[in-house]
C-alpha positions in Angstrom: 13.0 25.5 -3.8 13.4 21.7 -4.6 17.4 19.9 -4.6 18.1 17.4 -7.7 20.5 15.2 -8.3 21.6 14.2 -12.4 23.9 11.5 -12.7 25.4 12.6 -16.2 23.8 15.3 -16.7 26.9 16.9 -18.8 25.5 15.8 -22.3 22.1 15.0 -24.1 19.3 14.1 -22.2 20.5 14.9 -19.1 22.4 17.8 -19.6 18.5 19.0 -21.5 16.9 18.2 -18.1 19.5 19.8 -15.6 18.7 22.9 -18.0 15.1 22.4 -17.3 15.1 22.6 -13.8 17.2 25.0 -13.2 15.4 27.6 -15.1 12.3 27.0 -12.4 15.0 28.0 -9.7 16.1 24.4 -8.5 18.8 23.4 -6.8 20.8 21.2 -9.5 23.5 18.9 -8.4 25.1 17.2 -11.7 27.3 15.2 -11.9 30.3 15.1 -15.7 32.5 11.6 -16.5 34.0 12.8 -19.8 32.0 16.2 -20.9 32.9 18.8 -17.9 30.6 21.3 -19.0 32.3 24.7 -21.0 30.0 27.1 -19.0 27.9 27.1 -15.5 24.6 27.0 -15.1 22.2 29.0 -12.8 21.9 26.7 -9.4 24.7 24.3 -10.7 26.6 23.0 -9.9 28.9 20.0 -11.8 31.0 17.0 -10.1 33.3 14.2 -12.1 32.1 11.0 -10.7 32.9 7.4 -12.5 29.9 5.2 -11.8 32.0 2.2 -12.6 34.5 3.1 -10.1 34.3 0.2 -6.9 34.1 3.2 -4.1 33.3 6.2 -5.5 32.6 9.4 -3.4 29.6 11.3 -2.7 29.8 14.0 -0.3 28.4 16.5 -2.4 25.2 14.3 -2.4 22.8 17.0 -0.6 21.6 16.8 3.0 17.5 16.5 1.9 16.7 15.3 -2.0 13.4 15.9 -3.4 15.2 13.9 -6.6 17.7 11.3 -7.8 17.6 11.3 -12.0 20.5 8.1 -13.8 20.5 9.2 -17.5 24.2 6.8 -17.9 23.9 4.4 -20.4 25.8 2.9 -24.2 24.3 1.4 -27.4 26.3 -1.4 -27.8 25.0 -2.8 -30.9 26.7 -6.4 -32.6 24.9 -9.9 -33.5 25.0 -11.7 -30.7 28.0 -14.1 -31.5 30.1 -11.6 -31.3 29.6 -10.6 -27.9 31.8 -11.8 -24.7 30.1 -11.9 -21.5 32.6 -9.1 -20.1 30.6 -7.2 -22.8 27.4 -8.1 -21.0 29.1 -7.2 -17.5 30.8 -4.1 -18.3 27.1 -3.0 -19.3 25.4 -4.7 -16.0 28.4 -2.3 -13.8 28.0 0.6 -15.4 23.6 1.4 -16.0 23.1 -1.6 -12.9 25.2 -1.6 -10.8 26.1 2.6 -11.0 22.5 3.4 -11.0 22.1 0.7 -6.9 25.8 2.4 -5.6 23.7 5.7 -6.1 20.7 4.8 -4.8 22.0 3.7 -2.0 23.9 6.3 -1.6 21.9 9.4 -1.9 18.4 6.7 -0.1 19.0 8.6 3.2 18.4 12.5 1.8 15.6 10.9 -0.1 13.6 9.6 2.6 14.3 13.5 4.3 11.9 14.6 1.7 8.4 14.7 1.2 7.3 12.9 -1.9 11.1 12.0 -3.3 11.3 11.0 -6.4 13.8 8.7 -8.2 13.4 8.4 -12.6 15.9 5.7 -14.4 16.3 4.5 -18.0 15.5 1.6 -19.6 15.6 1.4 -24.0 11.7 1.0 -26.0 14.2 -2.6 -27.0 13.4 -4.2 -23.4 9.7 -4.8 -24.7 9.9 -4.7 -28.8 12.6 -7.2 -28.8 14.9 -6.0 -32.1 18.3 -7.3 -33.5 21.5 -6.9 -32.4 19.7 -5.3 -28.8 21.2 -8.5 -26.8 23.4 -6.7 -24.7 21.8 -3.5 -24.3 18.2 -4.8 -23.5 19.4 -7.1 -20.9 20.9 -4.6 -18.6 17.9 -2.6 -19.1 15.8 -5.0 -18.7 17.4 -5.3 -15.1 16.6 -2.1 -14.5 13.0 -2.3 -15.6 13.0 -5.1 -12.0 14.8 -2.6 -10.6 12.3 0.2 -10.9 9.2 -2.0 -10.0 10.5 -3.9 -7.1 12.6 -0.4 -5.4 8.7 1.3 -5.6 7.6 -1.2 -3.8 10.1 -1.6 -0.8 10.5 2.5 -0.8 6.8 3.3 -1.3 5.0 5.1 0.1 7.8 7.9 0.8 10.1 7.2 -2.5 8.8 6.9 -5.9 10.6 5.6 -8.4 9.7 5.4 -12.4 11.6 4.5 -15.4 11.9 5.8 -18.7 11.0 3.8 -22.1 13.1 5.7 -25.0 13.2 4.9 -28.8 16.5 6.4 -30.9 17.2 9.8 -29.9 19.3 12.5 -31.2 21.3 12.7 -27.8 25.9 11.8 -28.7 25.3 8.8 -27.9 23.6 7.2 -30.6 25.5 9.4 -33.4 27.0 6.2 -34.6 23.3 5.6 -35.6 22.5 8.9 -37.4 25.5 9.9 -38.8 23.9 10.1 -42.5 20.7 12.3 -44.1 20.4 8.9 -45.1 20.3 7.0 -41.8 17.9 9.1 -39.9 15.7 9.6 -42.2 15.4 5.8 -42.2 15.4 5.8 -38.6 12.6 8.4 -37.7 10.8 6.8 -40.4 10.2 3.1 -38.3 8.3 4.8 -35.9 4.3 5.4 -36.2 5.0 9.3 -35.2 7.2 9.3 -37.9 10.4 12.1 -36.2 13.2 10.9 -33.8 13.3 11.5 -29.8 14.6 14.8 -29.4 16.2 15.5 -26.4 13.8 17.5 -24.6 10.8 14.8 -24.9 13.0 12.5 -22.5 13.9 15.5 -20.5 10.2 17.1 -20.1 8.8 13.3 -18.8 11.3 13.1 -16.6 11.2 16.1 -15.2 7.1 15.5 -14.7 8.1 12.4 -13.1 10.3 14.2 -10.5 7.6 16.8 -9.5 4.3 16.6 -7.4 2.2 16.2 -10.3 3.5 12.9 -10.6 2.3 12.7 -6.6 0.4 9.2 -7.9 2.6 7.2 -10.0 5.7 4.7 -8.5 6.5 1.6 -10.4 5.6 2.8 -14.2 7.7 1.8 -17.5 7.0 4.9 -19.5 7.6 4.3 -23.1 8.5 7.9 -25.0 9.2 6.1 -27.8 7.2 7.9 -30.5 4.3 5.1 -30.6 7.3 2.0 -31.8 6.2 -0.3 -28.5 2.8 -0.4 -28.9 1.8 1.2 -32.9 1.9 -1.1 -36.1 1.1 1.7 -38.9 
């Protein structure tokens, strides 16, 4: 039985990943912030965690850890001239410093495992460059840099990879997908002509946690319906 920690495992991609890992008889420790799960998932324990706190408690981390996934994020799409520096800082605290705190706290447990894996999340907007995406792309660009540098520093014992999705049907993206017209328009922007689903991202994350990806580290994998590479 493998042991995994999923930060932000109570909704969207994180929740789907928790369910998949638990169904494969792994031991899963997951955290929630706003959305406490309504019912218990087999092989899973949930703990409240605010990653933006200065000194959050991590006493619930296992002593031995095979994998860690950091899911918290935000989508704040506004024209650049309307953004305040404080908004960039808030995103950075959530998406970058939060991940740094978690990885540092989990590192001793990860190093005790055989071929442990860390999975982070970026966005296709870092590579492509979309209007109104400066705030989210700035923080996620830092995540991609962290992924590569940390993968080099922690090799060979701990692998570090990053998933860069395009627009995915999650509660976080609800405002962008709250009408049929928005859903159809956003789906058609992608070469594969559909929106991302939580299972698309969760399956990739589960692969990166597994021994099947044992020779992959320092990569940013684009699970984005062809958005980053294709023009059709």
